[in-house]
C-alpha positions as CSV (number, residue, x, y, z in Angstrom):
1,M,-13.5,14.7,-11.0
2,K,-14.3,16.0,-6.9
3,K,-13.3,19.1,-5.9
4,F,-11.4,19.7,-2.9
5,S,-11.7,22.7,-0.6
6,N,-9.2,25.3,0.2
7,R,-8.6,24.4,4.3
8,S,-8.8,20.6,4.2
9,R,-7.9,17.6,1.2
10,K,-11.0,16.2,1.8
11,P,-13.0,16.0,-1.3
12,F,-16.0,18.5,-1.6
13,I,-19.1,17.4,-2.6
14,R,-22.0,19.3,-3.2
15,K,-25.5,18.4,-1.3
16,N,-28.9,20.3,-0.7
17,E,-28.9,23.8,-0.9
18,Y,-25.2,24.2,-2.2
19,I,-26.0,22.7,-5.6
20,R,-26.6,25.9,-7.7
21,I,-27.3,24.5,-11.2
22,P,-31.1,25.3,-12.5
23,E,-31.5,21.8,-14.0
24,I,-30.2,18.4,-13.2
25,R,-30.5,14.8,-14.0
26,L,-32.3,13.4,-11.3
27,I,-31.6,9.6,-10.2
28,G,-34.3,7.9,-7.5
29,S,-33.2,7.1,-4.3
30,D,-33.9,3.1,-5.7
31,G,-31.5,3.7,-8.7
32,S,-34.2,4.5,-11.5
33,M,-33.3,7.4,-13.8
34,L,-36.3,10.3,-13.4
35,G,-34.8,12.4,-16.0
36,I,-34.3,16.3,-15.9
37,T,-35.6,18.3,-13.4
38,S,-35.2,21.2,-11.6
39,T,-33.2,21.4,-8.5
40,N,-35.7,23.1,-6.6
41,Q,-38.2,20.3,-7.3
42,A,-35.8,17.5,-6.9
43,L,-34.8,18.9,-3.5
44,M,-38.3,18.8,-2.4
45,Q,-38.4,14.9,-3.8
46,A,-35.4,14.3,-1.2
47,R,-36.9,15.9,1.5
48,E,-40.2,14.4,1.4
49,Q,-38.4,10.7,1.5
50,G,-36.1,12.1,4.6
51,L,-33.1,11.9,2.6
52,D,-30.3,14.1,0.5
53,L,-29.6,15.4,-2.9
54,V,-26.4,14.8,-3.7
55,E,-24.4,15.6,-6.5
56,I,-22.7,12.3,-8.2
57,A,-21.0,14.2,-11.6
58,P,-20.7,17.3,-11.4
59,Q,-18.5,17.3,-14.7
60,A,-21.5,16.2,-16.9
61,K,-24.0,18.2,-18.9
62,P,-26.1,18.5,-16.8
63,P,-24.7,17.9,-13.4
64,V,-25.9,14.2,-12.2
65,C,-27.8,13.8,-8.8
66,K,-28.6,11.4,-7.0
67,I,-31.3,11.5,-3.8
68,L,-29.6,9.7,-0.9
69,D,-28.6,9.5,2.6
70,Y,-25.5,11.2,2.5
71,S,-24.0,9.9,5.6
72,K,-23.9,6.5,4.3
73,Y,-23.1,7.8,0.6
74,I,-19.6,9.5,2.5
75,Y,-19.0,5.9,4.5
76,E,-19.3,3.7,1.3
77,L,-16.7,5.9,-0.6
78,K,-14.7,5.9,2.4
79,K,-15.4,1.9,2.7
80,E,-14.2,1.5,-1.2
81,K,-11.2,3.6,-0.6
82,R,-9.9,1.1,1.9
83,Q,-10.8,-2.2,-0.2
84,Q,-9.0,-0.6,-3.1
85,K,-5.9,0.2,-0.9
86,K,-6.0,-3.3,0.2
87,K,-5.8,-4.8,-2.9
88,Q,-2.8,-2.5,-4.2
89,K,0.4,-4.8,-4.0
90,D,3.1,-3.9,-2.2
91,T,6.1,-3.5,-4.0
92,G,8.4,-2.5,-0.9
93,E,11.1,-0.2,-0.8
94,L,14.5,-0.2,-3.0
95,K,17.0,-0.4,-0.7
96,E,21.0,0.2,-1.3
97,I,23.9,-1.1,0.0
98,R,27.6,0.1,-1.0
99,F,30.8,-1.2,-0.5
100,K,34.7,-0.9,-1.8
101,V,36.2,-3.0,-4.1
102,R,38.8,-3.8,-0.8
103,I,36.1,-5.2,1.2
104,G,37.3,-7.5,3.8
105,K,35.7,-11.0,3.9
106,H,33.7,-10.6,7.0
107,D,32.6,-7.2,6.3
108,L,31.6,-8.9,2.9
109,D,29.7,-11.8,4.8
110,T,27.8,-8.8,7.0
111,K,26.3,-6.8,3.8
112,I,25.1,-10.5,2.2
113,A,23.5,-11.0,6.3
114,H,22.0,-7.7,5.6
115,T,20.9,-7.9,2.0
116,R,19.4,-11.3,3.1
117,K,17.1,-9.1,5.4
118,F,16.2,-7.0,3.7
119,L,15.1,-9.6,0.5
120,E,13.2,-11.7,2.8
121,K,11.1,-8.7,4.0
122,K,10.0,-8.4,0.3
123,D,12.5,-5.1,-0.7
124,K,14.3,-4.7,-3.7
125,V,17.8,-4.5,-3.3
126,R,20.7,-2.5,-5.2
127,L,24.4,-4.2,-4.7
128,T,26.9,-1.1,-5.5
129,V,30.1,-1.3,-6.0
130,I,31.8,2.0,-5.5
131,F,35.5,2.5,-7.6
132,R,37.9,5.2,-5.8
133,G,41.4,6.2,-8.1
134,R,43.5,3.8,-9.2
135,E,40.6,1.2,-8.5
136,N,39.1,2.6,-11.3
137,Q,41.4,0.4,-13.7
138,H,40.4,-2.9,-11.9
139,R,36.6,-2.9,-12.7
140,D,37.0,-7.0,-13.3
141,L,37.4,-7.2,-9.4
142,G,34.4,-5.4,-9.0
143,R,32.3,-7.0,-11.2
144,D,33.5,-10.7,-9.8
145,L,33.0,-9.7,-6.3
146,L,28.9,-8.9,-7.8
147,T,28.5,-12.0,-9.5
148,S,29.9,-13.9,-6.6
149,M,27.2,-11.7,-4.4
150,V,24.4,-12.4,-6.9
151,E,25.3,-16.4,-6.6
152,Q,25.0,-16.5,-2.8
153,L,22.1,-14.7,-2.7
154,K,20.5,-16.7,-5.9
155,D,18.6,-18.7,-3.6
156,L,16.1,-15.6,-2.1
157,S,16.6,-13.4,-5.4
158,K,16.5,-13.1,-8.9
159,M,18.7,-10.4,-10.9
160,E,16.8,-7.7,-12.8
161,G,18.9,-6.7,-15.6
162,G,22.7,-7.4,-15.5
163,I,25.6,-5.4,-14.2
164,Q,25.5,-1.8,-15.2
165,M,28.6,0.8,-14.6
166,Q,27.8,4.4,-14.1
167,G,30.8,6.8,-13.3
168,N,32.6,5.3,-10.8
169,R,29.7,2.8,-9.4
170,M,29.3,-0.7,-10.6
171,S,25.7,-1.8,-9.6
172,V,22.9,-4.3,-9.8
173,N,19.5,-4.7,-8.8
174,L,18.2,-7.5,-7.1
175,S,14.2,-8.8,-6.9
176,P,13.1,-10.7,-3.6
177,K,11.8,-14.2,-5.6
């Protein structure tokens, strides 16, 4: 929609003399459609009113320009962008907690406490059990460990999907309620 200049990532909006197309579709300062006119004539009308001629839709045939105050137009664009950003829902990050099958009781409690903190901050959490060597033969222990953790965190979270096995890792995703 808007072109960007080479130096900065700010949108480049053509105004006044930088509009080099011979004919444009003109919109007045009050919002009324004035029709297709020459660029020079539209620029003279804008200067008579003490305003700027700003290209609103450069991709249209012919391009659409409007007579308005350029600085106020830029302010309104920035204000609209801030409003859109404010309305976006913050989904939070995906945090991963990793542990092995042979984890101690205290270490497991610590992992659960960390997971609770992440869920309270509205972050998604992936619990991952890593199997090494002969532990791969006892995948049922890892599944039991994950289901017990999900049960303990049931008050704060809900399970997304099920328990998944990928290579030597078994994981489950939790999202905050």
